[in-house]
C-alpha positions in Angstrom: -6.4 12.7 -3.3 -3.7 10.4 -4.8 -5.1 6.8 -4.8 -2.6 3.9 -5.3 -3.0 0.2 -5.6 0.1 -2.0 -5.8 0.4 -5.8 -6.1 3.4 -7.3 -4.5 4.4 -10.9 -5.5 6.3 -12.2 -2.4 8.7 -15.1 -2.5 6.8 -18.2 -1.2 9.1 -18.7 1.6 8.5 -15.1 2.8 4.6 -14.9 2.1 3.4 -15.9 5.6 5.7 -13.4 7.3 5.1 -10.5 4.8 2.9 -8.4 7.3 5.8 -8.5 9.7 8.5 -7.8 7.1 6.5 -4.7 5.9 5.4 -3.9 9.3 7.7 -1.0 10.2 7.1 0.6 6.7 3.5 0.3 7.2 3.3 1.8 10.7 5.5 4.7 9.7 3.5 5.5 6.6 0.2 5.4 8.4 1.7 8.0 10.9 2.4 10.3 7.9 0.1 13.4 8.3 -1.0 13.3 4.7 -1.7 9.5 4.7 -5.3 8.8 4.5 -4.9 5.0 4.5 -2.4 2.2 3.9 -4.0 -1.2 4.0 -2.6 -4.6 2.9 -4.8 -7.6 1.7 -3.7 -11.0 0.8 -5.1 -12.6 -2.3 -7.5 -15.4 -1.8 -6.4 -17.1 -5.1 -2.7 -16.6 -4.7 -1.1 -16.8 -1.1 2.1 -15.1 -2.3 0.3 -12.0 -3.7 -0.4 -9.0 -1.5 -2.3 -6.1 -2.6 -1.7 -2.5 -1.0 -4.4 0.1 -1.2 -3.2 3.5 -0.2 -4.3 7.1 -0.4 -2.6 10.4 0.3 -4.3 13.8 0.9 -2.6 15.4 -2.2 0.5 15.6 -4.3 2.5 17.1 -1.6 1.6 14.3 0.9 2.5 11.8 -1.9 5.8 13.5 -2.6 6.6 13.6 1.2 6.0 9.9 1.3 8.4 8.9 -1.3 11.0 11.3 0.2 10.7 9.9 3.5 13.3 8.0 5.4 11.1 5.1 6.0 10.3 4.8 2.3 14.0 4.8 1.4 14.5 2.0 4.0 11.7 0.1 2.4 13.3 0.3 -0.9 16.3 -1.5 0.6 14.4 -3.9 2.9 11.4 -5.2 0.9 12.7 -6.1 -2.7 14.8 -9.1 -1.3 11.6 -10.7 -0.4 9.8 -10.2 -3.6 9.6 -12.5 -6.6 9.3 -9.5 -9.0 8.9 -5.7 -9.3 5.6 -4.6 -7.8 2.8 -3.5 -10.2 1.0 -0.3 -9.5 -1.9 1.8 -10.4 -1.7 5.4 -9.4 -4.4 7.9 -10.0 -5.5 11.4 -8.7 -9.2 11.2 -7.6 -11.4 14.1 -6.9 -12.6 13.2 -3.4 -11.5 13.0 0.1 -12.3 9.5 1.2 -14.4 6.4 0.6 -17.9 6.7 -1.1 -20.8 4.3 -0.4 -21.3 1.4 -2.9 -25.1 2.2 -3.5 -25.6 -0.9 -5.6 -25.1 -3.0 -2.3 -26.6 -0.7 0.2 -27.3 -2.1 3.7 -30.4 -1.0 5.4 
């Protein structure tokens, strides 16, 4: 799978509304057949920072995502609400989903 984590530094005046601002893009991406997950979290240390954790089935699904109409629309809609260009980590991972964190097993 393709595993991506991206940090979005949102302008302070838009930070509380970011989930709604990115909502259409989020819903459309989650509906893609190759999307495994697309989840936003807000930093507990910086309320203007959102972290996106996303995964796609394979290279083809990742390519379909960045070539989609909703991705192109997000390229226009989201940047005016950002303080800087998002930072990203993108890696191919040889698994199909989440693994358990054995060091913190719950019985």
